N, C-alpha and C positions, 0 to 999 in steps of 0.2 A: 512632396507627396501630400502633405496636409493641405497645401494650396490647391492641388489638383482635386482632392476630395471635396473641398469647399466649392470649387467651380462646378464639379459634377452634381453636387447637391443643389446648387443654385440653378442648375440647368434642368432640374426636374420639372415636369409639367406643373402648372399653377395649382397650388393646393396639395401637391403630392407630399411635401415635407410634413404639412399639418396632418395629412391622412396617415402617414407613417407613425406620427406621434400618438394619434388616437388608437391606432391598431396596436402599437407597442404597449400602451397602457393596459389594454385588454390582455395582451400576451403575458403580462407580468402579474396577473391575478392568480389567486389560489384556485386550483381546480376542484371546487366544492360547490354543492347546490346547483344553481342555474349556470354556474361557470364551467361545469364539466364538459360541455360541448363548445361553449363560447371561446375558452382559452385556446384549445388546440386549433380551432378554426382561425383564430387571429394569427397564431404562429404559422399556420399553413399559408395564409395570405402573404405574410412577410417572406417566407421561403420562396413562394412563387414569383415575387417581385424581383428576386435575384440581386444583381450587382448594385442597384441604387440603395437597397437596404443595407448592404455592407458598408456603403459610404455613410449611411445614417447611423449605423451602430458603432463603427470603428473610426475614430476612438471615442465618439460622442457619448456612448452609453457604457463604456468600460469602467467608468468611475462609480462602481456599485459594489457594496459589501453585502447587501441583502441576498440570501441564498436563492430566493425565488426569482430574482432578477438575473443572477449569474446562471441559473438553470435555463432561463429563457434565452439568454445570450448563447449558451452552449447549443441548445436545440436548434435555434434559428441559424446561427452561423454554420454549424456543421451540416444542417439540412441544405443550405445554399451551396456549400462547398462540394457536397456530394453530387450536385446536379451537373457539374461541368468542370474539367481540369482548369480552365481559365478562371473560373470563379474561385476555385480553391486557391490558386496562385494569388488572386486578388486579396483573398482573406488573409493568407499567410503574409503577404507583403505589408498589408496594413497593420497586422498584429506585431510583426517584427519591428516595424517603425515605432509602435507603441511601447516597446520595451525600454525606450529612452525617454518616455514621458516624465514630466516633472511630478506627476501624481503617482504615489506608490501603489494605490489600489489599481490604477490603470496598468502599471507594470506587472503587478501580480496576476491580474486577470488575463492579460495578454499572454504571459508565459503559460498559464494553465490551459488556455484555449489552444495555443500552439501544440501543447502536449496532446490534447484531445484530437487535434487534426493530424497527429503523427508527423509533424513537420520537423523531422530530425535534423534537417539541414540548418535549423536555427539553434541547435544545441550549444555551439560555442558562445553565441550571444546570450543565451539563457544562463549558461554556467557562470557568466560574469555577475549575475544577480545573486549568486550565493553569498557574495560579500555585502549585499544590500539587505540590512536587517528588516526592512519594511516589505520586501518583495520576495525573499528567498523561499517562502512557503510555496508560492506558485511555481518557482523555479524547480524545487524538488519534485513537485507533482509532475511537471513536464518531463524532467530527466528520468524519472521512474517509468513514465509511459514510453519514452524512447528506447529504454533498455540498452543503452550504449555503454559498454564497459569502459570506454575512454572517459566517461564521466566519474567513474568510481574514485580516483584519487582526490578530486576536488571535494566530493561529498565526504569522504573519509577525513579529509583535513578539517572540514567544518565540524564534523562529529567530535573530533579530538581537540578542537580549539578551546583554549582556556576561556572560561566565562560563557560558553554556549549554554543557553537555557535547556533544562531537561526536556521540555516539550519538543524543542527543535531537534535535540539529539535523538529522541525517539523517532521523529519523522525522517531523520537521516538514515537510521537503521532500517526503517520500513522501506525507504527508497532503495537502499542497497539490496534488500531482499527481493525487490521487484526486478532489479537489474541482474543479479547473480554474477557468476564467473569467479575465477580463482581469487582475484584481489578482494572482491566483495565478501567471499567466504572467509578469507583470512581476517578481515576487519570484524565480521560478525562473531567469529570465534573469540577474538580478543575481548569482545565486549560481553561475553558470558561471565566475565569476572568483574564487570563494571561496578563501581560503588553504588550507582543508582539502580534500585530494583526494577524500575520501569524500563530502563535501557536493557538490563539483562534479559528480562522476559521478552522484550521486543526482538532482541537478537535470537533468542530461542525460537520464537514463533516464525521469524524470517527463515531460519535454518530448516524448520519443519516444512514451511511452504516450498522451499527449494528441494525438499527431500534429500538433504545433504547427509545421507547415511554414512558414507565413508569418512567424511569430515568429522561427524559426530562420534564415530567409532574411536578416532584418535584422541578425543577428549575424555574418554573413559579412564585414561591413565594420567590425566592432568594433575599436577600437585595441588591445585586450588580446588577445594571440595565443592565450591559453588559451581565451577565449570562441570565437574563430574555429575552433580545433581541435575543441572539443566540439560546435560547431554542424555542422561538416563530418562528424564521426563520426555524429552523430544523423541527419542528412539521408541519409547513406549507408545507415544501418540502416533508416530508414523506406522508402527506395527509391522516392520519388515522382518520376517522370520529369519532372515540371513544373519541377524545380530544375536539370535538366541544364545549361541555358544559364547558370545562376548559377555552377555548379561548374567548367565548362570553362576560364574565364579563370584560375581559381586553380591549375589544373594547371601554369601557367607562372609562378607566383608566385616572387619572388626568394628567399623563405625555403624551404629544403628540407623542413622539417616540414609547412608549409602545402601545398607541392606534393604531398608524399607522401600526406597525409590527403585531399586533393582527389581524387587519382587513385584512392585506395582507395574513396572515396565513389562515384565514377563507375562502379566495377566492377558495381554492382547495376543500372546503366542504360546499359550499353555498346551501341554500334552497330558493325556491320562497318566502317563508314567511319572509325572511330577509329584503325584501323591506320595511316591516312595521316599522322597527326600523332604517334602514339605511337612508331612505329619510328624516325623521325628524332630524336624526343625521347630515346629510349633510347640512341642513338648519342652524343648530346651530353652526356647526364647523367653527372655525376661522383659524386654522392652515393649511397652504397650503399643507403640506406633508400628513396630515390625509385626507383632502378634496380630494386629488388626489387618495388616496387608496379607499375611499368610492365611488368615481365616477367610478373607475375601477371595483369595485365589482358590482355596479349596472348595468354597461354595460354587465358584465358576466351574471347576472341574466336575463336581458332583451334580450340578444342575441338569435336569433331564433336557434332552434336545427338543426344541420346538418343532412342530410339524412343518413349519415353513422353512426350516433349516437355519433360522436366524439365531 
């Protein structure tokens, strides 16, 4: 394949390779000042050139860490792939081969671009990069884009692997949230009790994004208080009134943190009748955190309705 790409590149009309290089340099400039029109025009020229530009870019220009270059790669390669199924296949084949490059940045960018192309047929090859510490970030981005539940076990294994850096673990959680499904939900719930706060909050936000109301409901009785608090926070942010009856008993929980978080969650689903129990509760309450949440809730109930209904 590499030999074929080289042959095709050498077969371009005289000066074409040099022309691509000059246009590519313009395509990778920041779109500011006089470049506002110049840069998109350069990218458009490359897209219009089609197949030969794919040979020029893949793998030749994949060894780039600069975000403006990777953005240009994305815009041009996806733009060419959208023109014709044959060109998309050409791009996918070239990027799939680049997954085995000796250069980690090339592997990472190839995986990321395959994800953007939606080339889920390459998922097994990309999943192998999860064991590659230099390229697994691109692999996770791609697997999240594919949304294949078959990828979840490998991602969960990396998340739980001893010695996995916190930043990587957060990215694993975000990827599981992008994919969803029963196994992903199970892993996300388990990490609501993670030792690392960043991982716990990432798991909460992932569950919120999935609107996993029923799953979060089951967490309200978890023996680990951190799990209960994250579940309360998530349910309040989702604001599904169906859980109101689950939250009301927790507003009287013996633990002040649980009481406060429960009341905060209820703020998004208050009823005028809540005054009847909130005002006596405020008079009895000794904890300043809970008092503050009760006062906020009562202000919301008593606030005059806005003319626009908001």
